[in-house]
ROLUMLO-406696 format. One record per residue (C-alpha): x, y, z. Coordinates in steps of 0.5 Angstrom, whole numbers, padded with zeros to 4 digits, always signed. Example, Ala and Ser with C-alpha at 12.3 -4.5 7.8 and 13.67 -1.06 7.14 Angstrom:
// residues 2
+0025-0009+0016
+0027-0002+0014
This chain:
// residues 852
-0043+0057+0043
-0037+0056+0039
-0034+0049+0038
-0029+0047+0042
-0024+0044+0037
-0021+0051+0034
-0016+0055+0037
-0017+0063+0038
-0013+0064+0031
-0019+0060+0028
-0024+0065+0030
-0024+0069+0023
-0025+0063+0019
-0030+0059+0023
-0037+0058+0019
-0042+0063+0021
-0037+0069+0023
-0037+0075+0019
-0030+0078+0019
-0031+0085+0023
-0028+0092+0021
-0020+0091+0021
-0020+0097+0027
-0024+0092+0031
-0019+0086+0030
-0014+0087+0035
-0019+0088+0041
-0023+0082+0038
-0017+0077+0038
-0016+0079+0045
-0023+0077+0047
-0023+0071+0043
-0016+0069+0047
-0019+0070+0054
-0025+0066+0052
-0021+0060+0052
-0017+0062+0058
-0022+0058+0063
-0021+0052+0058
-0015+0047+0059
-0011+0047+0052
-0010+0041+0048
-0004+0040+0045
-0007+0036+0039
-0012+0041+0038
-0009+0048+0040
-0002+0047+0039
+0001+0042+0034
-0003+0045+0028
+0001+0052+0030
+0007+0048+0030
+0006+0044+0024
+0004+0050+0020
+0009+0054+0022
+0015+0051+0025
+0016+0044+0022
+0019+0046+0016
+0025+0048+0019
+0025+0045+0025
+0021+0038+0024
+0023+0031+0022
+0027+0032+0016
+0034+0032+0019
+0037+0035+0012
+0033+0041+0012
+0033+0042+0020
+0036+0049+0022
+0040+0051+0028
+0040+0043+0030
+0033+0045+0033
+0027+0040+0033
+0020+0042+0035
+0016+0036+0033
+0019+0031+0039
+0018+0033+0046
+0025+0031+0049
+0028+0035+0043
+0024+0041+0044
+0025+0041+0052
+0033+0039+0052
+0038+0044+0054
+0043+0045+0048
+0048+0050+0049
+0045+0053+0055
+0038+0055+0052
+0032+0051+0052
+0027+0052+0046
+0021+0050+0050
+0022+0051+0058
+0016+0048+0061
+0012+0053+0066
+0017+0059+0064
+0016+0063+0058
+0021+0068+0059
+0026+0062+0059
+0024+0059+0053
+0028+0061+0047
+0023+0059+0042
+0018+0064+0045
+0023+0069+0046
+0024+0069+0038
+0017+0069+0036
+0015+0075+0040
+0022+0079+0037
+0021+0085+0033
+0028+0084+0030
+0028+0081+0023
+0034+0078+0024
+0032+0074+0030
+0024+0073+0030
+0021+0066+0028
+0018+0064+0023
+0023+0068+0019
+0020+0073+0014
+0023+0070+0008
+0020+0063+0010
+0013+0067+0008
+0010+0064+0015
+0007+0069+0020
+0004+0067+0027
-0002+0071+0029
-0002+0075+0035
-0007+0070+0038
-0003+0064+0036
+0003+0067+0039
-0001+0068+0046
-0003+0061+0045
+0004+0058+0045
+0006+0063+0051
+0000+0061+0055
+0001+0053+0053
+0009+0054+0056
+0006+0057+0062
+0002+0052+0063
+0007+0047+0063
+0008+0045+0056
+0004+0039+0056
+0005+0035+0050
+0001+0029+0046
+0002+0025+0040
-0002+0026+0034
-0009+0024+0034
-0008+0019+0028
-0002+0015+0031
-0006+0014+0037
-0010+0007+0037
-0018+0009+0037
-0022+0007+0043
-0030+0008+0044
-0032+0014+0048
-0038+0014+0052
-0044+0014+0047
-0048+0021+0049
-0055+0020+0051
-0060+0021+0045
-0066+0026+0046
-0072+0023+0048
-0075+0026+0041
-0070+0022+0037
-0074+0015+0037
-0071+0012+0031
-0063+0014+0032
-0057+0010+0033
-0050+0011+0036
-0048+0016+0030
-0054+0021+0032
-0052+0021+0039
-0045+0024+0037
-0048+0028+0032
-0053+0031+0036
-0048+0032+0042
-0044+0036+0038
-0050+0040+0035
-0052+0042+0042
-0046+0045+0043
-0047+0049+0037
-0054+0051+0039
-0056+0047+0033
-0061+0041+0032
-0062+0036+0027
-0066+0037+0021
-0073+0034+0020
-0073+0028+0016
-0073+0028+0008
-0079+0026+0004
-0080+0019+0003
-0079+0020-0005
-0072+0024-0003
-0070+0018+0002
-0071+0012-0003
-0068+0016-0009
-0062+0018-0004
-0061+0011-0001
-0062+0007-0008
-0057+0012-0011
-0052+0011-0006
-0052+0004-0005
-0053+0002-0012
-0051+0008-0016
-0058+0007-0020
-0064+0010-0018
-0070+0006-0016
-0075+0003-0021
-0082+0005-0021
-0084-0001-0018
-0079+0000-0012
-0082+0007-0011
-0089+0005-0011
-0088-0001-0006
-0084+0004-0001
-0089+0009-0001
-0095+0004+0000
-0091+0001+0006
-0093+0004+0012
-0090+0000+0017
-0084+0003+0021
-0079-0002+0018
-0081+0000+0011
-0074+0004+0010
-0070-0002+0013
-0073-0007+0009
-0071-0002+0003
-0064-0002+0006
-0063-0009+0006
-0066-0011-0001
-0061-0006-0003
-0055-0009+0000
-0057-0016-0003
-0057-0013-0010
-0051-0015-0014
-0051-0007-0016
-0048-0006-0009
-0042-0009-0011
-0042-0005-0018
-0043+0002-0014
-0038+0000-0009
-0033-0002-0014
-0032+0005-0017
-0029+0008-0011
-0024+0002-0011
-0023+0003-0018
-0021+0010-0017
-0016+0008-0011
-0013+0002-0015
-0012+0007-0021
-0015+0002-0025
-0015+0002-0033
-0015-0002-0039
-0008+0001-0042
-0001+0002-0039
-0001+0010-0040
+0005+0014-0043
+0007+0014-0051
+0004+0008-0055
-0001+0007-0049
-0001-0001-0050
-0008-0004-0048
-0008-0009-0042
-0013-0014-0039
-0014-0013-0032
-0022-0013-0032
-0022-0020-0029
-0019-0017-0023
-0024-0011-0023
-0030-0017-0023
-0027-0020-0017
-0027-0013-0014
-0035-0013-0015
-0036-0020-0013
-0032-0019-0006
-0036-0013-0005
-0043-0017-0006
-0041-0023-0002
-0039-0018+0003
-0032-0021+0004
-0029-0018+0011
-0025-0012+0009
-0019-0015+0013
-0019-0021+0008
-0020-0016+0002
-0014-0013+0004
-0010-0019+0005
-0012-0022-0001
-0010-0016-0005
-0004-0014-0001
-0001-0022-0001
-0006-0027-0004
+0000-0030-0007
+0003-0032-0001
-0003-0035+0003
-0002-0042+0004
-0004-0046-0002
-0006-0040-0005
-0012-0041-0010
-0012-0038-0017
-0017-0033-0014
-0013-0031-0008
-0007-0029-0014
-0012-0026-0018
-0013-0021-0012
-0006-0019-0012
-0007-0015-0019
-0009-0009-0014
-0001-0008-0014
-0001-0009-0022
-0006-0003-0024
+0000+0002-0024
+0002+0006-0030
+0008+0002-0034
+0013+0006-0038
+0015+0002-0044
+0017+0008-0049
+0023+0007-0053
+0029+0008-0050
+0026+0007-0043
+0031+0003-0038
+0027-0003-0036
+0030-0002-0029
+0028+0005-0028
+0021+0003-0030
+0021-0003-0025
+0023+0002-0019
+0018+0007-0021
+0013+0001-0021
+0015-0001-0014
+0015+0006-0011
+0007+0007-0014
+0006+0001-0010
+0009+0004-0003
+0005+0010-0005
-0002+0007-0006
-0001+0003+0000
+0000+0009+0004
-0006+0013+0001
-0011+0007+0001
-0009+0004+0008
-0005+0009+0012
-0008+0016+0010
-0001+0018+0010
+0003+0022+0005
+0009+0017+0005
+0011+0019-0002
+0014+0026+0001
+0019+0021+0004
+0022+0018-0002
+0027+0023-0003
+0028+0026+0004
+0025+0025+0011
+0018+0028+0011
+0018+0035+0013
+0012+0034+0017
+0010+0027+0019
+0015+0023+0023
+0017+0019+0017
+0024+0018+0015
+0027+0016+0008
+0030+0010+0011
+0023+0008+0013
+0020+0009+0006
+0025+0004+0003
+0024-0001+0009
+0016-0001+0006
+0019-0001-0001
+0023-0007+0001
+0016-0011+0002
+0014-0009-0006
+0021-0010-0009
+0022-0018-0009
+0017-0019-0014
+0020-0022-0021
+0018-0016-0025
+0024-0014-0029
+0021-0007-0032
+0021-0010-0039
+0014-0009-0042
+0011-0014-0048
+0005-0011-0051
+0001-0009-0045
+0003-0014-0040
+0009-0015-0036
+0011-0021-0032
+0009-0024-0028
+0002-0025-0030
-0004-0031-0030
-0006-0034-0036
-0014-0033-0036
-0014-0033-0044
-0020-0036-0047
-0021-0041-0054
-0024-0035-0057
-0019-0030-0056
-0013-0035-0058
-0017-0036-0064
-0018-0029-0066
-0010-0028-0065
-0009-0034-0070
-0014-0031-0075
-0011-0024-0074
-0004-0027-0075
-0006-0031-0082
-0009-0024-0084
-0002-0021-0083
+0001-0026-0087
-0003-0026-0093
-0003-0019-0094
+0004-0018-0093
+0005-0023-0098
+0001-0019-0103
+0005-0013-0101
+0012-0017-0102
+0009-0019-0109
+0008-0012-0111
+0014-0009-0108
+0018-0014-0112
+0015-0010-0118
+0016-0003-0115
+0023-0004-0113
+0026-0008-0119
+0033-0011-0117
+0037-0018-0119
+0033-0024-0118
+0034-0027-0111
+0037-0020-0108
+0034-0017-0102
+0030-0010-0103
+0036-0007-0100
+0039-0007-0106
+0034-0003-0110
+0031+0004-0110
+0028+0003-0104
+0034+0004-0100
+0034+0011-0103
+0028+0013-0100
+0028+0019-0095
+0027+0019-0087
+0026+0012-0084
+0023+0009-0090
+0029+0005-0092
+0029+0002-0085
+0022+0000-0086
+0021-0002-0093
+0028-0004-0095
+0031-0008-0088
+0024-0011-0085
+0020-0016-0089
+0012-0014-0089
+0010-0019-0085
+0015-0016-0079
+0013-0009-0080
+0011-0005-0075
+0005+0001-0074
+0010+0007-0074
+0014+0005-0080
+0007+0003-0084
+0004+0010-0082
+0010+0014-0085
+0010+0010-0091
+0003+0011-0092
+0004+0018-0091
+0010+0019-0096
+0007+0015-0102
+0000+0018-0101
+0003+0025-0101
+0007+0023-0107
+0001+0021-0111
+0004+0017-0116
+0002+0010-0114
-0005+0009-0111
-0005+0002-0111
+0001+0001-0107
-0002+0006-0102
-0008+0002-0102
-0004-0005-0100
+0000-0001-0095
-0006+0001-0092
-0009-0006-0092
-0003-0008-0088
-0003-0003-0083
-0010-0005-0082
-0008-0012-0081
-0003-0010-0077
-0007-0006-0072
-0012-0012-0072
-0006-0017-0070
-0004-0012-0064
-0011-0011-0062
-0012-0019-0062
-0005-0020-0058
-0007-0015-0053
-0014-0018-0052
-0011-0025-0050
-0013-0025-0042
-0007-0025-0038
-0008-0021-0031
-0001-0018-0028
-0001-0021-0021
+0004-0021-0015
+0010-0026-0014
+0016-0027-0010
+0023-0028-0012
+0027-0034-0010
+0033-0030-0008
+0031-0024-0005
+0033-0017-0008
+0037-0012-0004
+0034-0006-0003
+0038+0001-0002
+0036+0008+0000
+0036+0011-0007
+0039+0018-0007
+0033+0023-0009
+0029+0017-0011
+0034+0016-0017
+0033+0009-0019
+0041+0009-0021
+0043+0012-0014
+0043+0007-0009
+0046+0009-0002
+0045+0005+0005
+0042-0002+0005
+0035-0003+0008
+0031-0009+0010
+0023-0009+0010
+0020-0006+0016
+0015-0001+0018
+0015+0006+0021
+0017+0007+0028
+0011+0011+0030
+0006+0006+0028
+0006-0001+0032
+0011-0006+0031
+0011-0011+0026
+0010-0018+0027
+0014-0023+0023
+0010-0030+0022
+0016-0034+0019
+0023-0035+0020
+0026-0032+0013
+0024-0025+0015
+0018-0020+0014
+0014-0021+0008
+0008-0018+0004
+0004-0022+0008
+0006-0020+0015
+0005-0013+0012
-0002-0014+0010
-0003-0017+0017
+0000-0011+0020
-0005-0007+0016
-0011-0010+0019
-0009-0011+0026
-0014-0009+0031
-0008-0005+0034
-0007-0001+0028
-0009+0006+0029
-0010+0008+0022
-0013+0003+0017
-0020+0002+0020
-0020+0010+0021
-0018+0011+0014
-0023+0006+0011
-0029+0008+0015
-0028+0015+0013
-0028+0014+0006
-0034+0010+0007
-0037+0016+0010
-0035+0020+0004
-0038+0016+0000
-0045+0017+0003
-0044+0025+0005
-0039+0027+0000
-0034+0029+0005
-0031+0025+0010
-0031+0026+0018
-0023+0028+0016
-0024+0032+0010
-0017+0031+0008
-0019+0023+0006
-0012+0022+0003
-0008+0025+0009
-0009+0024+0016
-0002+0027+0018
+0000+0033+0021
-0002+0037+0015
-0009+0034+0014
-0015+0036+0017
-0018+0035+0024
-0024+0030+0025
-0030+0034+0025
-0033+0029+0030
-0027+0025+0033
-0031+0021+0038
-0035+0019+0032
-0030+0017+0028
-0026+0013+0033
-0033+0009+0035
-0034+0007+0028
-0027+0005+0027
-0027+0001+0033
-0034-0002+0032
-0032-0004+0025
-0026-0008+0027
-0031-0011+0033
-0036-0013+0027
-0031-0017+0024
-0029-0012+0019
-0037-0012+0016
-0037-0007+0010
-0045-0008+0009
-0046-0007+0017
-0042-0001+0017
-0046+0002+0011
-0053+0000+0014
-0051+0003+0020
-0049+0010+0016
-0056+0010+0012
-0060+0008+0018
-0058+0014+0022
-0063+0020+0023
-0057+0024+0021
-0056+0021+0014
-0064+0021+0013
-0065+0029+0014
-0067+0033+0009
-0062+0037+0005
-0066+0044+0005
-0062+0049+0009
-0063+0056+0011
-0059+0062+0009
-0057+0063+0016
-0054+0055+0017
-0051+0056+0010
-0047+0062+0012
-0045+0059+0019
-0043+0052+0016
-0043+0052+0008
-0039+0045+0008
-0044+0042+0013
-0039+0040+0017
-0043+0040+0023
-0048+0035+0020
-0054+0039+0022
-0057+0037+0015
-0056+0032+0009
-0051+0033+0004
-0053+0036-0003
-0048+0035-0008
-0048+0033-0016
-0048+0026-0017
-0041+0023-0020
-0041+0024-0028
-0041+0016-0028
-0048+0016-0024
-0051+0021-0028
-0050+0017-0034
-0052+0010-0031
-0058+0014-0029
-0060+0017-0036
-0060+0010-0039
-0064+0007-0033
-0069+0012-0034
-0069+0011-0042
-0070+0004-0041
-0064+0002-0044
-0059+0000-0039
-0056-0007-0040
-0055-0010-0033
-0050-0015-0035
-0045-0016-0030
-0037-0017-0032
-0033-0019-0038
-0028-0015-0042
-0029-0007-0043
-0034-0004-0048
-0033+0002-0052
-0039+0006-0053
-0040+0012-0057
-0034+0017-0057
-0033+0023-0062
-0028+0021-0067
-0021+0022-0067
-0020+0023-0060
-0015+0016-0059
-0012+0018-0066
-0010+0025-0064
-0007+0022-0057
-0003+0017-0060
-0001+0020-0066
-0005+0016-0071
-0003+0009-0068
-0009+0007-0064
-0016+0008-0067
-0023+0008-0063
-0027+0002-0065
-0034+0003-0063
-0038-0003-0060
-0045-0004-0062
-0052-0007-0060
-0053-0008-0052
-0045-0006-0051
-0047+0001-0052
-0051+0001-0046
-0047-0003-0041
-0046+0001-0034
-0040+0006-0034
-0036+0001-0029
-0035-0003-0035
-0033+0002-0040
-0026+0002-0043
-0021+0006-0040
-0015+0009-0044
-0010+0011-0039
-0008+0018-0043
-0015+0020-0045
-0020+0017-0041
-0028+0016-0043
-0030+0023-0046
-0037+0023-0042
-0034+0023-0035
-0032+0029-0032
-0029+0031-0025
-0027+0023-0024
-0020+0021-0022
-0015+0020-0028
-0014+0013-0026
-0006+0015-0027
-0005+0015-0019
-0008+0013-0013
-0014+0018-0012
-0019+0017-0006
-0022+0024-0006
-0024+0027-0013
-0026+0034-0013
-0033+0037-0016
-0032+0043-0021
-0038+0047-0024
-0036+0049-0031
-0040+0049-0038
-0037+0043-0041
-0041+0039-0036
-0048+0041-0039
-0045+0041-0046
-0044+0033-0045
-0050+0032-0041
-0054+0036-0047
-0050+0034-0053
-0047+0027-0052
-0050+0022-0056
-0051+0017-0050
-0055+0023-0047
-0059+0025-0053
-0061+0018-0055
-0063+0017-0047
-0068+0022-0048
-0071+0020-0055
-0071+0013-0052
-0074+0016-0045
-0079+0019-0050
-0081+0013-0053
-0082+0010-0047
-0087+0015-0044
-0091+0015-0051
-0091+0007-0051
-0093+0007-0043
-0100+0004-0041
-0103+0011-0038
-0108+0015-0041
-0106+0019-0047
-0107+0026-0043
-0100+0030-0043
-0101+0031-0035
-0101+0023-0034
-0095+0022-0039
-0091+0028-0036
-0092+0026-0029
-0089+0019-0031
-0083+0022-0034
-0082+0027-0029
-0082+0021-0024
-0077+0017-0028
-0072+0023-0027
-0073+0025-0020
-0077+0020-0016
-0083+0024-0015
-0089+0027-0018
-0088+0034-0021
-0092+0040-0017
-0098+0043-0021
-0094+0049-0022
-0088+0045-0025
-0093+0041-0029
-0096+0048-0032
-0089+0050-0034
-0087+0044-0037
-0093+0043-0041
-0092+0050-0044
-0085+0048-0046
-0088+0041-0049
-0093+0046-0053
-0087+0050-0055
-0083+0044-0058
-0089+0041-0062
-0090+0048-0065
-0082+0049-0067
-0082+0042-0070
-0088+0042-0074
-0084+0048-0077
-0078+0045-0078
-0080+0037-0079
-0072+0036-0082
-0070+0038-0075
-0075+0033-0071
-0072+0027-0076
-0065+0029-0075
-0066+0029-0067
-0070+0022-0068
-0064+0019-0072
-0059+0020-0066
-0056+0014-0063
-0057+0006-0065
-0063+0004-0061
-0069+0002-0066
-0074+0008-0066
-0082+0006-0066
-0083+0008-0073
-0091+0008-0071
-0090+0014-0067
-0091+0021-0070
-0085+0024-0071
-0087+0031-0069
-0090+0028-0062
-0084+0024-0061
-0079+0029-0062
-0082+0034-0058
-0082+0029-0052
-0075+0028-0053
-0073+0035-0052
-0077+0035-0046
-0074+0029-0043
-0067+0032-0045
-0069+0038-0041
-0072+0033-0035
-0065+0029-0035
-0061+0036-0034
-0066+0038-0029
-0061+0041-0023
-0065+0036-0018
-0064+0030-0023
-0057+0031-0023
-0056+0032-0016
-0056+0028-0010
-0061+0031-0006
């Protein structure tokens, strides 16, 4: 039985439908169209997708691009009598010019026009004609209608442990002649839910306790424990970091560092404290405007200062400021509205009912901060000083070192470039040097010289090769200069939001250009959405906007939020286009379920942990991910949820899992970012040699991935398929390339993890039997014991590795030298190396790097 959502034109793209021979298509199309004949058409489901895809580009919201004065995205305009013609004449397709044009064979008349590269199928044409004949009933796009709880279907009697989620999913599956799969094994289930809720695998003790607990409440107890774990906030914070475009530098040329990490720590704490999502929203949008705003509430507004900042030479500050404001508008629209509002920056939206004026009305809310676009180091005012005495002392010492080294250079230059006593260096031979060197050496005293000039000077005199002592002195000054820059950037000042005492005028910007203001606008929200309530007498504020976003009457925020959490647990949202709930976005696979969850989320007091528990307690979530060839062909993306989703873990989670299995993981929470292993020269190449990577040592190497320093122009090298953190990203793609395996097989972190894991195996208080040790290592990687066949294969590999390393002991020593964690030298090298290579294999098993 076909799903009711698609229209006839979808029949050849539906899961499970094998495309027939071309000669049969016309007949099948007629049959498909007639199969819908008895069912009433739904405008949102059957008609609007056709109009949006094929008509709105020329006859939609964008008045500047509208052709022939015809508008088809609004009912009144589409059915209006204009110059004696009606585009959509309800009940009479023969009098509907739109229908006549789409059935025309005249290339000068047919719509869509051939040059538009859009073409309606025969089934789509018939569907539109039928819709008009039935009276052309209209409707509002589903996402702009306030969600309501539909009647919950009755659960089948055999589903005794299901919840509301299961009721809706099973009801949909019944219409597809499908059913839920059986539950996953207990080992798979605890590994899945532990990774999903904490980002880390279960410990041996946690796994053993769960497998030994035969009570019906065993799984729920695990879920409750995980929700109380401090790891929960770290796991949820990662997705929020991607959406918030969090990084530890500004981006662009130079890429100066910033200290936004206290805001990151606040996010972790907010999730762990189960801060209601409406409060979570208001604090980040407008915490500074709350009565008697606390430092914590002001800190939360760092969300809207996480954007990139362009401080390149010659950059106009106002241009930077305007781009920053636009980024806040676009991020707000993506995170809370699920709308591609940036499309209305230069013109009215071509598909959604969003105008350019409405874009700049939202822009006005964020245009009132005191930020001026000028960047000083990695920070731009306003900022909250959270510096520590240790940081200030580091700056003082760095300044003193620069002064001391500069004095040495100055004394040397007095001898190298002779001139009259008391005369400036400009009157010496230094003024005759090539390039920018006179400006660097002759005009600027050593204590004030910058990195760029020093780099040029070092390169010149090194190539000249006549004065190595001078080169050495300049290199020493360059090193001290870099330390001073790092110390100054490391002073913790978190950029936050504030409000100007005198409002700044906001205007529509022609084509989004900062220097081309046109009509003046005032703060407001899109007309398609509920009206904004103004709390004060001075006009709308960011606080009003924040409260509007989490109003129970708002149709989008709860839906968009619930959908993102669903994506976190299933790999894909109920609405696949997580970032776009507009007319060009995907339709919900389970619309009634999405709306029920959205309303329930609001009614729960925006309880994030309750939502997470509701999802992971469902039978739908607890299903096995095993799939038959028939089901895979019919539903390759698992949109019907007849099985659990199965997908590769995100790269950050793979790293944390490897460190956990190795026993290396440092679970210290919060604080400044750390710099673990990274190939040499990455930062230098990306910054023209201006910034060098200084690796940390000790326990800092094994902190969770959340705390790794994120340079905006070149992210951490061990991560793949992650948001670039340059703009808001709520849906990262999953790719599959050999580069992934090259990382997990060769990166120092993973090789060292395998070595430490092998050491942990060899030191474990189990029998010296290889089978017992292998079973333990396999369990650390996969949360289950290997089968007899798997054991035999792996033990065979272990014997092979022992032989290989016995023949090449130098290679064994080389392998065991990878990484800084200490090796137990009492362990035989050959044995340790063989187990290291085996553990490396285990950490790279498909099952290990996959969320089953």
